[in-house]
C-alpha positions, -999 to 999 in steps of 0.1 A, spaced: 746 -450 -236 721 -439 -263 703 -407 -253 669 -424 -256 680 -449 -229 692 -420 -208 658 -403 -212 640 -435 -200 662 -436 -169 653 -400 -162 616 -408 -165 621 -437 -140 640 -413 -117 611 -388 -118 585 -414 -107 606 -434 -83 588 -420 -52 553 -423 -68 542 -454 -50 514 -438 -30 501 -417 -60 501 -448 -82 477 -468 -59 445 -466 -79 463 -472 -111 483 -500 -96 452 -517 -84 436 -516 -119 467 -530 -136 472 -557 -109 436 -567 -110 437 -570 -147 469 -592 -146 452 -614 -120 421 -617 -141 439 -630 -171 461 -654 -151 453 -691 -158 454 -708 -124 485 -703 -102 511 -720 -124 514 -694 -152 542 -671 -162 541 -634 -167 563 -611 -187 560 -573 -180 576 -550 -206 584 -516 -193 582 -526 -156 604 -496 -144 601 -490 -108 573 -515 -105 550 -488 -91 523 -502 -115 525 -537 -101 515 -551 -67 541 -578 -68 532 -596 -36 497 -602 -51 510 -612 -85 534 -639 -72 503 -656 -58 490 -660 -93 522 -666 -113 550 -691 -106 575 -668 -125 574 -631 -134 600 -616 -157 604 -579 -153 618 -562 -184 632 -527 -186 662 -508 -198 669 -495 -163 683 -521 -139 685 -497 -110 648 -489 -113 639 -526 -113 661 -533 -83 648 -503 -65 612 -513 -71 618 -549 -59 635 -536 -27 606 -513 -20 580 -540 -22 602 -569 -10 580 -596 -25 586 -633 -17 619 -645 -33 623 -670 -60 595 -661 -85 608 -628 -99 635 -623 -125 650 -590 -137 657 -586 -174 675 -553 -177 693 -535 -204 667 -548 -230 658 -524 -258 624 -537 -269 626 -518 -302 662 -528 -311 667 -494 -327 673 -468 -298 709 -467 -308 700 -457 -343 674 -431 -334 697 -416 -307 719 -403 -335 691 -381 -348 677 -347 -338 646 -330 -351 667 -299 -360 689 -321 -383 663 -341 -401 672 -378 -406 677 -389 -442 655 -414 -460 684 -439 -459 686 -435 -421 649 -440 -416 649 -470 -440 677 -485 -419 657 -480 -387 625 -495 -401 643 -525 -414 661 -531 -381 628 -527 -361 610 -550 -384 637 -577 -383 641 -578 -345 635 -611 -328 628 -614 -292 659 -623 -272 641 -641 -244 616 -670 -241 594 -666 -272 560 -683 -272 564 -692 -236 544 -668 -213 509 -674 -203 506 -636 -201 528 -609 -218 520 -573 -208 532 -539 -219 525 -513 -192 523 -477 -205 554 -484 -225 542 -478 -260 537 -441 -255 573 -439 -243 585 -456 -275 566 -432 -296 579 -403 -276 614 -414 -284 605 -410 -321 591 -375 -315 623 -364 -297 647 -378 -322 630 -377 -356 604 -350 -348 566 -351 -355 571 -328 -385 594 -351 -403 577 -365 -435 583 -401 -424 573 -397 -387 539 -415 -392 556 -443 -411 582 -450 -384 557 -445 -356 533 -471 -371 562 -495 -376 574 -492 -340 538 -496 -327 531 -526 -350 563 -544 -341 557 -538 -304 523 -554 -306 537 -583 -327 565 -588 -301 539 -591 -273 521 -617 -293 553 -636 -301 562 -638 -263 528 -654 -255 522 -691 -255 492 -705 -274 461 -701 -251 478 -672 -232 469 -636 -231 483 -604 -244 478 -572 -223 485 -537 -236 480 -508 -212 482 -474 -229 481 -439 -217 460 -420 -242 461 -384 -233 472 -362 -203 457 -333 -184 482 -310 -202 458 -310 -231 427 -324 -214 426 -305 -181 392 -320 -172 411 -352 -162 420 -335 -130 384 -337 -117 364 -360 -139 344 -389 -123 349 -425 -136 314 -426 -148 319 -395 -171 355 -404 -181 345 -427 -211 325 -399 -227 352 -373 -220 379 -395 -236 356 -403 -266 352 -366 -272 389 -360 -269 397 -387 -294 371 -373 -319 388 -340 -315 422 -357 -322 434 -348 -287 456 -378 -279 492 -388 -279 505 -397 -313 498 -433 -321 478 -439 -289 442 -439 -302 430 -471 -285 403 -477 -312 430 -477 -339 452 -500 -318 422 -523 -314 416 -524 -351 453 -531 -357 452 -560 -334 422 -574 -353 434 -567 -389 472 -568 -390 483 -599 -411 503 -614 -383 484 -602 -353 450 -612 -367 462 -648 -374 476 -651 -338 451 -633 -316 414 -635 -310 389 -619 -287 404 -584 -287 388 -563 -259 391 -526 -250 385 -517 -213 368 -487 -199 394 -460 -191 407 -449 -158 428 -420 -145 465 -424 -136 479 -397 -113 515 -389 -119 515 -358 -97 522 -329 -121 498 -345 -147 470 -370 -149 466 -395 -177 436 -413 -192 446 -449 -194 429 -480 -209 438 -516 -215 435 -538 -245 435 -576 -241 435 -606 -265 439 -643 -264 468 -660 -282 456 -687 -306 
């Protein structure tokens, strides 16, 4: 198993018992997915579902006739379903899916032994050429739930932020993830991207900030370049609006107000971007 995959499984293990702590975050995510649902006959694909602590499945199955939960970690998905025990028949597990298509390539690298240009070229080419392996252009809602930061973290831990081509590979993985979300979504459907922007490790005020003061706090942090690599929500919004493929397939891009996600040791400022598929 590629070491990036092992890392993701470890992350799921660390948050497996976080159901209670996740409550405010889960309520925000679930409410957003209910809001963008079209009637009660739609289909939902969630990339990075993990332990499903982000999702109130019993509520969501009332709004979607089928929900596909996608994650590398089958044990996490099954554990999450067992914990919530939602009504049967509307949920499908899609495990073992590498949404980048390149974790096996990056897992060969280490920051201490810089990857060559040829290796990075191979990785970028593979990521750019990846086609979705399940139900393209078919979901009324395709969502990525705090997954993008994990994808970028995998680059940090394998290529290293000091590598001269880190930014190039990061922007490729980010762009292709957004394009994949759009490609999963049926015309008239919605794309939902939920991103964790910064943690209390570098923004300790998140531990006590009120929701009313959070937008200003996050704006200052972004102005001071205090955010996870590639997770500036304003840059992501602009990418959704200007990328040659995304801009011709999406409209009505919106950025939500932020909220705080409590993971126990750390808190995260989180926001959502939504768009309609043309």
